[in-house]
C-alpha positions as CSV (number, residue, x, y, z in Angstrom):
1,M,-31.7,-57.2,68.3
2,N,-31.7,-54.8,65.3
3,T,-35.5,-53.2,64.5
4,D,-34.5,-51.5,60.8
5,S,-34.5,-53.1,57.9
6,T,-31.5,-54.0,58.4
7,L,-29.9,-57.9,58.6
8,M,-26.5,-57.9,61.1
9,L,-24.9,-61.4,59.9
10,G,-21.9,-62.8,62.0
11,L,-19.7,-64.2,59.5
12,P,-16.8,-66.4,60.8
13,K,-12.9,-64.6,60.8
14,G,-9.9,-67.4,60.2
15,S,-9.9,-70.3,58.8
16,L,-13.8,-70.3,57.4
17,E,-13.4,-66.7,56.2
18,D,-11.9,-67.1,52.3
19,S,-14.3,-70.2,51.6
20,T,-17.4,-68.3,53.1
21,I,-16.6,-65.4,51.2
22,K,-16.8,-67.7,47.9
23,L,-19.9,-69.1,48.7
24,F,-21.5,-65.9,49.4
25,A,-20.6,-64.8,46.1
26,K,-21.3,-67.8,44.3
27,A,-25.2,-67.6,46.4
28,G,-25.6,-64.0,44.6
29,Y,-24.1,-61.7,47.2
30,Q,-20.7,-59.9,46.9
31,I,-18.4,-59.5,49.8
32,T,-15.4,-56.8,50.1
33,K,-13.5,-56.2,53.3
34,S,-10.2,-55.2,53.9
35,S,-6.9,-56.4,55.9
36,R,-7.3,-53.5,58.9
37,S,-11.0,-53.9,59.0
38,Y,-13.5,-57.1,61.1
39,R,-17.0,-55.1,59.0
40,P,-17.4,-56.4,55.3
41,A,-19.2,-54.9,52.6
42,F,-22.0,-55.9,50.9
43,D,-23.5,-55.4,47.6
44,D,-27.0,-55.7,49.2
45,S,-27.8,-52.4,51.1
46,S,-30.1,-54.2,53.3
47,L,-26.9,-56.5,54.6
48,D,-24.7,-55.5,57.2
49,G,-22.6,-57.4,59.5
50,R,-19.0,-58.1,61.1
51,F,-16.1,-60.9,60.8
52,L,-15.3,-62.4,64.4
53,R,-14.2,-65.8,65.5
54,A,-16.4,-68.9,64.5
55,Q,-16.2,-69.8,68.2
56,E,-18.4,-66.5,69.8
57,V,-21.0,-66.5,66.4
58,S,-23.0,-68.4,68.4
59,R,-23.0,-65.9,71.7
60,Y,-23.6,-62.7,69.8
61,V,-26.1,-64.7,67.5
62,E,-27.7,-65.4,70.9
63,N,-27.7,-62.2,72.1
64,G,-29.6,-60.4,69.4
65,Y,-26.3,-58.2,68.3
66,F,-26.4,-59.9,65.5
67,D,-29.9,-61.6,63.4
68,C,-28.0,-64.7,62.1
69,G,-24.5,-65.8,61.3
70,L,-22.5,-68.5,60.4
71,T,-20.2,-70.9,62.5
72,G,-19.8,-74.6,63.8
73,Q,-22.3,-77.1,65.1
74,D,-19.4,-77.4,67.5
75,W,-19.6,-73.6,69.4
76,V,-22.8,-73.7,69.5
77,Q,-23.2,-76.6,71.5
78,E,-20.0,-75.7,73.3
79,N,-21.5,-72.1,74.5
80,N,-24.9,-74.3,74.9
81,S,-26.1,-71.2,72.5
82,Q,-30.2,-71.0,72.4
83,V,-30.0,-70.3,68.5
84,V,-32.1,-71.7,65.4
85,E,-30.3,-73.6,62.6
86,V,-31.9,-72.4,59.9
87,C,-29.9,-75.0,57.6
88,D,-26.4,-76.9,57.8
89,L,-23.8,-76.1,55.0
90,I,-21.7,-78.6,54.8
91,Y,-17.9,-76.8,54.0
92,S,-15.0,-76.1,55.1
93,R,-11.6,-74.5,54.2
94,A,-10.1,-77.3,52.3
95,S,-13.3,-79.8,51.4
96,N,-17.1,-80.0,51.8
97,R,-17.4,-82.9,54.1
98,R,-17.8,-82.7,57.7
99,S,-15.3,-82.3,61.1
100,R,-14.5,-84.1,63.8
101,W,-13.6,-83.2,67.3
102,V,-11.6,-86.5,68.3
103,L,-10.0,-87.6,71.1
104,A,-6.3,-88.1,70.3
105,V,-2.9,-89.7,72.1
106,P,0.6,-90.4,71.9
107,E,0.8,-93.6,69.1
108,A,3.1,-94.9,72.1
109,S,0.6,-94.7,74.9
110,E,-1.1,-96.9,77.3
111,I,-4.7,-95.2,76.7
112,K,-6.9,-97.6,74.1
113,S,-10.0,-96.1,75.2
114,V,-11.6,-93.2,77.3
115,K,-11.9,-95.3,80.2
116,D,-7.7,-95.2,80.5
117,L,-8.0,-91.0,81.3
118,E,-9.1,-91.8,84.8
119,G,-7.3,-89.1,86.6
120,K,-5.7,-88.2,83.5
121,R,-4.9,-84.5,81.8
122,V,-7.0,-83.4,78.5
123,A,-6.1,-80.4,76.3
124,T,-8.9,-78.9,74.0
125,E,-10.8,-75.9,72.8
126,I,-14.0,-77.3,73.1
127,V,-14.2,-78.1,77.3
128,N,-17.7,-78.0,78.1
129,I,-18.2,-81.2,75.8
130,T,-15.1,-82.7,77.0
131,R,-16.3,-82.8,80.3
132,A,-19.3,-83.4,78.9
133,F,-18.3,-86.5,77.4
134,L,-15.5,-87.5,80.3
135,K,-18.6,-87.6,82.3
136,S,-20.4,-89.5,80.2
137,H,-18.0,-92.5,80.2
138,S,-18.2,-92.1,84.3
139,V,-14.2,-90.4,83.8
140,N,-12.7,-88.1,86.0
141,A,-10.0,-86.1,84.3
142,T,-8.8,-83.2,84.2
143,V,-9.6,-81.2,80.7
144,E,-8.0,-77.5,80.0
145,F,-8.6,-75.2,77.7
146,S,-5.8,-75.3,75.3
147,W,-5.5,-71.6,72.9
148,G,-4.0,-73.3,70.0
149,A,-0.8,-76.2,68.6
150,T,-2.8,-78.5,71.0
151,E,-1.4,-81.4,69.2
152,M,1.8,-80.3,70.5
153,K,1.3,-80.8,74.3
154,V,1.1,-84.0,75.1
155,P,3.6,-85.7,76.1
156,D,4.8,-83.1,77.7
157,L,2.4,-81.7,79.1
158,V,-1.3,-83.5,78.7
159,D,-1.6,-87.0,78.8
160,A,-4.5,-86.9,75.8
161,I,-6.2,-84.1,73.3
162,V,-9.2,-83.5,72.2
163,D,-8.4,-81.5,68.3
164,L,-10.0,-81.0,65.7
165,T,-9.8,-83.3,61.9
166,E,-10.9,-83.0,58.4
167,T,-9.0,-86.4,56.8
168,G,-6.7,-87.1,60.4
169,N,-3.9,-86.5,58.2
170,S,-2.7,-83.6,60.8
171,I,-3.1,-86.5,63.5
172,R,-1.1,-88.7,62.0
173,A,1.4,-86.1,60.8
174,N,2.0,-85.7,64.7
175,K,2.1,-89.6,65.6
176,L,-0.6,-89.4,67.7
177,R,-3.7,-92.1,67.8
178,I,-7.1,-91.5,67.8
179,V,-8.8,-92.8,70.5
180,D,-12.6,-91.9,69.9
181,T,-14.6,-89.6,67.7
182,L,-17.0,-87.1,69.9
183,L,-18.6,-85.6,67.7
184,S,-19.6,-84.6,63.4
185,T,-19.7,-81.1,63.2
186,N,-20.5,-78.5,59.9
187,T,-20.9,-75.0,59.3
188,V,-24.5,-74.2,60.3
189,F,-26.8,-70.8,59.2
190,I,-28.5,-69.8,62.5
191,A,-30.6,-67.6,63.5
192,N,-31.7,-65.2,66.4
193,K,-35.6,-66.5,67.8
194,Q,-36.8,-63.2,68.0
195,A,-35.0,-62.2,64.4
196,L,-37.1,-64.4,62.9
197,E,-40.9,-63.2,65.0
198,D,-39.8,-59.9,62.1
199,P,-42.0,-60.6,58.9
200,W,-39.0,-59.3,57.0
201,K,-36.0,-60.1,58.8
202,K,-37.7,-64.2,58.5
203,K,-37.6,-63.6,54.8
204,K,-34.2,-62.5,54.3
205,I,-32.7,-65.5,56.1
206,E,-34.9,-67.5,54.6
207,T,-33.7,-66.3,51.4
208,I,-30.1,-66.1,52.2
209,A,-30.4,-69.6,53.2
210,L,-32.0,-71.5,50.6
211,L,-29.0,-69.0,47.8
212,L,-26.2,-70.5,50.2
213,T,-27.7,-74.1,50.4
214,S,-28.7,-74.2,46.2
215,A,-25.2,-72.7,45.8
216,L,-23.5,-75.4,48.0
217,E,-25.4,-77.8,45.9
218,S,-24.0,-77.2,42.6
219,A,-20.8,-77.4,43.7
220,S,-20.4,-81.4,43.5
221,K,-22.4,-81.2,39.9
222,V,-22.8,-79.9,35.9
223,G,-25.3,-79.6,33.3
224,L,-25.2,-81.6,30.5
225,K,-25.9,-81.0,26.7
226,L,-26.4,-83.5,24.4
227,N,-28.1,-84.4,21.0
228,I,-28.9,-87.5,20.1
229,E,-31.2,-89.6,17.6
230,L,-34.9,-90.6,18.9
231,A,-34.6,-93.9,17.8
232,K,-31.7,-94.3,19.9
233,L,-33.6,-91.7,23.1
234,E,-34.8,-94.8,25.5
235,S,-31.2,-96.5,25.2
236,V,-29.6,-93.4,26.2
237,L,-32.3,-91.9,29.1
238,E,-32.0,-95.8,30.6
239,D,-28.0,-95.1,31.5
240,L,-28.9,-91.5,32.1
241,P,-27.9,-90.7,35.9
242,S,-30.5,-87.2,36.0
243,L,-31.0,-85.9,39.3
244,R,-34.9,-85.6,37.6
245,K,-36.0,-86.5,34.6
246,P,-34.6,-84.6,31.9
247,T,-35.9,-82.1,29.6
248,I,-36.5,-83.3,26.5
249,N,-37.1,-81.3,23.0
250,K,-37.6,-81.3,19.0
251,L,-35.2,-80.2,17.2
252,A,-35.7,-78.7,13.5
253,D,-34.4,-82.1,12.3
254,E,-37.8,-84.3,13.3
255,S,-35.9,-87.6,13.7
256,W,-33.5,-86.0,16.2
257,V,-34.1,-84.8,20.1
258,A,-32.1,-82.4,22.3
259,I,-31.3,-83.4,25.8
260,D,-30.8,-81.3,28.6
261,T,-29.8,-82.5,32.3
262,I,-28.0,-82.1,35.4
263,I,-25.6,-84.8,36.7
264,D,-23.0,-85.8,39.4
265,E,-19.3,-84.6,38.1
266,S,-17.4,-87.5,39.7
267,V,-19.5,-89.7,36.3
268,V,-19.2,-86.8,33.7
269,R,-15.8,-88.7,32.4
270,E,-17.5,-92.0,32.1
271,I,-20.5,-91.5,30.7
272,I,-19.3,-88.3,27.7
273,P,-18.0,-91.1,25.9
274,E,-20.0,-93.9,26.6
275,L,-23.1,-91.3,25.2
276,K,-20.7,-90.2,21.9
277,A,-20.5,-93.8,21.7
278,R,-23.8,-94.5,21.2
279,G,-24.0,-91.9,19.0
280,A,-24.8,-88.4,20.5
281,E,-23.5,-85.0,19.5
282,G,-23.5,-81.8,20.3
283,I,-22.3,-82.1,24.1
284,V,-21.7,-79.5,26.0
285,E,-20.9,-79.6,30.0
286,Y,-21.4,-76.6,32.3
287,P,-20.8,-75.3,35.7
288,L,-23.6,-74.6,37.6
289,N,-24.2,-71.2,40.1
290,K,-26.7,-72.9,42.0
291,V,-29.5,-76.4,42.6
292,V,-32.6,-75.2,43.5
293,F,-35.2,-78.6,45.1
């Protein structure tokens, strides 16, 4: 474990790389990298790190090469890594929702349930999780590691696969059918147990966790400002889906007040016309970088 006043981070290379850099930027940390380097540069001199495959991050956090890192819950479980999960970070390259590891077979396969895998062959990247899943169903099947393009191996090479999907589109596109779900997973911020015993590193890790989660929390929300006549305030507040009680300030004209609140972006298109119809003026929607609860 690193013992100086530098926090060593393990960052996922590959599909999560760009979205991770963007998330850190929104949290206030600028990360730059060259196309040929696995060592990122931070605008915080107390941070250092490496990019490597998400599958490996938890092992290097556990053994102390990294003080903390970002990886999937699935890989922490697959590696049986003894680390501390500091916080969930539900994001991916395509969306801000959890992914699933699913058991899939060709559409025309006679396999209808896990029990039908008895004596069959299964290809996957998560060999340990799949073996444990089959064992929990008292099924004996051969599980082999897949280096990629797993969905292309059925039915010629294996009878079934366990693969990762967000939307299920890739499964359907390859004319496969989902039989069962082994687990849902998302990115997690993990830490080495000994690193958390160091007061400076513990505080730094907690700070990063707070800023990352608040940056993600703000992704689906916006700020909204408006002016309304005091006489109409109560009726407007009844319908304003604020996270908290909105901030209300008096204006120079005491018959009017200013409202400032945070709402889900998904309702903005409905609520702004309604507010306008109720007499609101000076309506301003603005983006948020962080929301801290």
